[in-house]
N, C-alpha and C positions, 0 to 999 in steps of 0.2 A: 646672647641677650638673656637667655633665662637666668642665668648666673648673677647678670647685672640686675635684674628683677629681685632676685633673692637678696642682692646685697641692699638694694634700695629699701626693700620691706624690712629687713634687718635693722637699718638705721632708721627706719621710720618707728619702728617698735621702741628703739631706744630714746628717741625725741619723746615719744608718748610716755615712756616709764619716766621721763625726768619731770612730768608735771607734779608738783608737790600736793599731796592729798590733803594735807592739814591747811594749807593755804587756800584751796579751791573750797573745803568746808567753811572756811572763814568768810570767803566770797559770798557763798550762799547765804550765810548768817547777814551779811552786810545787805544784800540785796532783799532779803526779808526785812530788815530794818528800814530800807528805803520804802517798801511798799507800805509798810505798817504807818510811816510818817507821811506818805503821799509824795515823796520825794519826786523830781524829775531825773530821768537816767539818759546821759548823752554818751554816745558810742562814736567814735571816728577812727580812720586810718586810711592808707594810701595802697592803691594798687589792689593786691589779692586781698589785703587786710580792710581795704574799703568794702569789697564783696562781703568778708566776713561780718563787717560791722551792719549791713543791711540785713543779711542772713538772721544774725544773732536777735536782731531788734524784731524781726517779723516772729521768730519763736517765741522771744519773751512777751512781746505785744499782743500776739493771737494765742499761740497754743498753751503757754503756762497762763495767761490771765484767763483764757477760758476756761482751763481745768481746775483752777482754784475759786473762780467765781468773782475775783477782784481784778482791778485793772493796773498792771504795771504802766508807768507813765513813762514812756522810753521813746527816744528819737536818734536816728542815724544823722547825722551832720553832713554824709556824703551824698544824700539823696535829693537835695534841689540844687540841679545843675545850673539852672539860671542865676540863682543868688551865689553859687561858689563862683561861677565865671564873672559875675560882676565884682566880686570883692577880689578876685585876682586881679583883674583888669584895673579897677580903681585905686586899688591899694597895693596889695602884694600877695603872691602866692602863699607866702608864709601866714596869712591873716585869714584864710579861707574858714578855719575853724574857730579861733579866738573871736572874729567880729560876731559870728552866729552866737556864740555863748553870750556875748555882750547884749543880745535881745532876749535870750532866755535863761539864762542861768542864775541861779539865786544861792546864796549861803546855805550850805546843808545838802544841795543836791550833788548827784554823783557823776562822774565822769570816768568812762572806761575807754582805754584807746589801746591799739594793737599796731605795734611796729617791730619788724624783725631786726632792723638795725638798731633801733632804740634812739636814734638821732636825727628824724625826720624834722626839718625846720618848723613845719606846718603845725605838726603834733606837739613839738615841744613847747611853741609860742601858745597853743590852746592849753596846754597843762601848766603852763605858767600863768596864763590868765586866770583858769580856775583856782589854782592856789592862792594868789593874791585875794581872790574874791570869796574864799571860804568854802569852797566845793571840795567834796573828797575825791581825791585821784587814784585810780588804778591804770597799770600800765603792764600789759602782757608783751613781752620783748623776747629776742633770740639771744644766743650765746655771746653776742658781741655787749649785749646790755645797753651800752651807749649812755646819753645825757638823761633819758627817761629813768633808768635806775637809780639816779642821784636824786631825781626831781620828784616822783611820785610818791604818794603817801604809802602805796602798796604796790610792789613789783612782784611778777611772777615770771621767772626766765625759763626758757626751753634750751637745754643744753645742746645747741646745735647752731651752727651758722647758714644752714641750708634754708632759703626760702620758701621752697615748697613744704619741706617736713616741719617749720616752724609754724608757717599758715595753719598746715593741718592740726598740729597739736593747739594751736590756738582756738580753733573752731572748736576741738573737743572740748576745750574749758567752756567755751559758749554754751555747747550743748549739754555739759553737765550741769550748768548754771540754771538752764532751762528745765530740763528733764528732773533735776532736783525738785521742782514745783509740780512737773506734769505727773512724775510717778509716785510722788510722796506729796499729794496736796494738802494734807494736814498743817505742816510747817506755813504754809501760805496764806491760811485762813487766820492763824495768829490771833493776835488781840485787835480791838478796835483801831482806827487810824489814830495816830498819836497826834499830841498838839502839834501843829504846823510850825509853830514858833520856836520849838526844841530843835536844836541841830540834830542830824543823823550820826551815823557812826564816826 
């Protein structure tokens, strides 16, 4: 068992090491521009990625926003269970995210999704709707890449097919996005909010 633990941790380190530093730095800048332009940020996923979406929005909406003294307008589309079940029951489970975006999303807003497989139908449909309606899309996926790797504007791949390791690495990226503002608050203070008519990144 001890060797299994060592092997697991070694594989987890390899997954973390596959996080592309330059791409995450660009994401931090994308989030800063969304903050400056007062864009809405939507996050969603399935299973463990749904929990990561809720966790990320908590850290961004509270921790990062408190630290910089400006508010990220962020929302996890996983958190309204009655709405999600109504959409799944009355339409299709594949529609549970896209139909929430129909109520909220506007051109220039930001969508970040997490999917180990990269091919979850409800996430793919949400990203398709977002792209058709002028939202910026970011996908964090695993080694299989899937449909999202071809569809999203920005794709970050964790080089592993293992669900636990990929989800842990995705959460590490989410923490990097939040702590970039919490531990370096100056970038988040930036310029005054931009003209909301101007598209974001």
